[in-house]
Every structure is written in C-alpha cells, then in structure tokens.
N, C-alpha and C positions, 0 to 999 in steps of 0.2 A: 362680096357682100356680108355685112356683119349685123348681128343683132346688138342692141344697146339698151341699157337701163335708162329709162326716161325720167324717173322720178325719185329714186332713192339710191343710197349707197349700199347695194346688196352685200358686197364683200365686207364692208365695215361691220354691218349688222351681224353677219355670220361669224366674224371673228369675235365680236363682243359677247354675243348670246349663244353661240354654238349651234344656232339654227336661224333661219330667216323665212318669212312668208311674204310673197309678193303677188300682185294680181296681173292680169293681162294688160291693164292700163299702165303698168310700170315698165313695160317692154315696148321698145320701138322696133317694129318689124318693117324692113324695106318693102315697098309695093312689089318689087320683083320677086320676093319670097313668099307673098301671100297665097298665091295659087299652089306653090309647093307645099305650104303648110296644109291647106285643105286636102290636097292629095294624100298627104301623109296621114291625116286623121281618118280618111276613108279606108285605109288599109287595115284598120282594126276589125273591119268586117271579114277579113281573111283569117283571123286567128283560129288556132286549133285548140281542142279541149285539153285542159291540164289533167294529165293522167295520174297525178300524185295526190289527188284529193282523197279523203277518207270515205269509206263506205260507198254509197251510191251518189255522193255529191257531185254536182255538175255546174257549180256557180262560177267557175274561173276558166277562161281561155287565155292563151298567150303564145308569143314567139320570143326568141331569144338570140342574142349574138354577143360574142366577146370581140373587142378590138384591141389592137396594138395602137397606142397614141403617143406620138412625140410632139408635145406642145410647141417646142421651139420652131419646128418646121411645119407644124399643122398636119403632119402625116397621120392619117387615120386609116388603118388597114384591118380588115376582119381577120381573126384567128380561126384556125381549122376546128378548134374545140367546140363541141356542141353540148357540153354538160355544164351544170351549174351546181356547186356544192356549198352548203351551209352546214356547220356543225350542229349536232343535236342540241348543244347548249344554246346556240343562237336561235335555232328554229325547232322548238319541241313538237311542232306539227308535222313537218316534212323534212327535217334536217337529218344529217348523218348518212346520207346516200348521195350518189351522183345522179342528179335529175337531168334527164335528156329531154329537151324541148324542141319543137319544130323551129328551124331557123327563120329569121326575118327574110322577107322577099328581097330580090335584087333591086327592085324599084325603091324599096326602103333604104337599102344601103346607099344608093346613089342619090337620094333625095337632097337637093341643096339646102332646104330648110333644116332637115335633121342634122346635117354636117355643121351648118351654122350654129345650131342650138348647142351641139356638143362643145364647140369652141367657146361659145358664150358662157356655158356653165363653168368650164374650166377657168375662165378669166375671173369668175366670182369667188374662187376658192382662195382662202387665206394661207397660201402655202409659203414655205420658206424661199428665200432668194436662191436661184439656181435649180429649184425643183423642176422647172420647165425644160431643162436641158436633158433629162433622162426619161425613159419611157414610162407610161402609165398604162395599166390595164383598165379598160373601160367595159363594164357589162351593161347591156341594154336589154330591157324587157318591155314588150308591149303586152299590157294586161287588160283584159276585159272582165269585169265583175257583173254578174247577172243576178237579179233578184226577182223572185216570183211569189205568187200567193203560197205556193207549196214549199218554197225554199228561200231563205234569206241569203243574200249575196254577201260573203264575208271577205273583205279586202285583206284582212290580216287574221286568219284563223289561229295563228300562233300567239296572239294577244300582244301585250306590250313587249317590244323586242328591239334589239339592234339588228341591222342587216349584215354587218360584217365588213363592209367597205370603209374606206376612210371618209369618203363624202358620198351622200346619196341625194340625187335630184329627182324630185317628183313634179311632173307636169300633167295637168289635167288635159285630156284630149276631147272628151265628151261626157256629159252628164244629162241623162234623159229620164224623165218619169221617176226620179229618185226621192225617196224619204230616207234620211240618215246619211251615212258617209261622211261624218265629221271626223277630221284628223286631230289627234292629240299628241303633244310633245311633252316628254317627261325628262327629268334629270335621272342620273344613274341610281338614285335612291327611290325611283318610281314616284316622285313628287311631280304633280302636273304643273307644267310651266305655261302652257298656252294651247288654245284649241282654234282651229279654223276649218271652214268648209270650203273646199275647192270647187267652184261652181261653173266656171267659164273656161273655154279652151285657153291654155297658157296661164291660168292660175297655177301657182307653183310654191313649192317648198324646197329648201336645201338644208340638209342635216349634216352636221359634223359628227358622224355616227359614233365614234368612241365616246363622245361626251354626252350624248342625249339618246333617248329611246322614243319610240313612237308606236301608235296603233291607230286604226281607222275603224269607226262603227260600221256595223253591218248595214246593208241597204235593202229596202223593200220598195215595191211599186207605189207611187202616189195614185195612179189610175189602176185599180186592181185588174182591169181587163188587158193591160199590156205589161211587158217586162220592164223592169228597172235596168238601166245600162250605166255603168261607170267605167269609162275607158281612161287609163293613165299610162304615161310613158315614164319609166323608171331608168335612170342613168347613174351608175355607180362608178366612182373613180378611186383607184388604188395605185399608189406609187409602186413601180415594178422596175428598178434599175437594171436587173438582170434579164428582163424579158427580151427574148430574141425577136428581131425584126422578121416578119413573115416575108415569103417570096413576093416580089412585086407582082400585083395584078392589073396595073394600069389605073387604079383608083387613086384619088387624093384624099 
C-alpha cells in the first residue's frame, strides 16, 4: 500500500524552488493505512525529555532512530547507532556533541503507515537517475514541543539553520492549543522566501537542505490553563553509498 500525491507535483516544486509546502489534503492515504496513522500519532505520548536543552528548559521531548534504506528494493532496516550529531556550525544551540536520544518504539518501527510515508517522501526527492540503487541514511525524529505560561516552546532554539542532511521532510502530527509555530524558509543569504503554519496532521514541508534554511516561531498556549502541544515527525535523507547493510532482523 502506497501514499500518493493527490493534487500537486511535489517533486517538481521541490526541484524548482528547493523547498515545497503541501497540506494533508494533497496526500491520498489508503483507508487501510488510516488506523495505522492514528496509532502512530498517539505514540508521541511516549516521548522522553530531551536532555540537551539549556539551563532548566523542558520544552522538548523526542525519540530517534537511524535507518539503512535501499530505495531500489524498499529495504528499510534500523541501524544500531543511537546518537545524532550536528556540527556546532550547523547547530549553535546543541551542536558539536553526540546526542543520545531514547530510541523509537518497536511498534513505531513496524508501523505500516510510517514505512509507507518514508517511501512516499523518497519518491518526492529530485535525485539523479541511479541514486535509488545505492543506500541512503535516514534519520527519523519524533519531536514534541510544549509551551506553557511559564515557558515558551521553541521548535528551533538554534534559530535560522540548516539541518545537515540532503533532504529534510517535516510532517505535522498534532497541534493543540497553540499560538505561534509558524515555519519560515530562507535562502542561503537569510532572505525570507516563504512562511507557512502547519496546522493539521500531515501538513508537511520538504526542504532541499543545502539550498535553503529554516526556522519555526516559538509556541505558547491559546488557552492559558492548558499546555500548547506541537508534535512533528522529522525524516532526513542522506545518500550513503558506502553504508553497510545491517544484519537482517526480519523487518522490511
């Protein structure tokens, strides 16, 4: 079962502009995957605190996994690594160190909707012919940003930045009681190109990361008596021809 773009040529837009924004209405999701999608979004309630925030900040929870991905055969296998690295140049807030995050749950790894989404995302990438024949490294982050009266939730405390992958896919999972959280895309001279607010599950953006930068405004609660919650799924794709295939685990 596959996901399909229902309304626009995502790949063409990404090639031409180096970024693309699309809404949930632009994606055709087979009925068989709808329940799996809802199960996936509920797993954000299991995320663990991000221990790499500064001071006593507590606005971010997350889980993380790296995959070996061979597009030609659709093989998608988790790698053993549990650390994520960005240089200090890329991430002035938390870069320059190996950050170790709690791994995603087994039920997340095997979720049919998630697997279909990764394959869908890859099909949108304007890659050169033949690039699907070699391995790609895929990093996946489940991230929850929490805003309260006492503390704004900062999706990008590092400010305007590159992530460091070739392509970055950003999918909204849940947005509840939120003021703010507008996404901004810039060229490499920090000139604003476009702004969008991802509001509904599967509202999405894909960035051709070396060509554009991005940031997201802080969030605060609309209803002061409740938390503001912004859940996103981040999927990064990097070509990795020398990446070794992990030992088979029985997953596809």
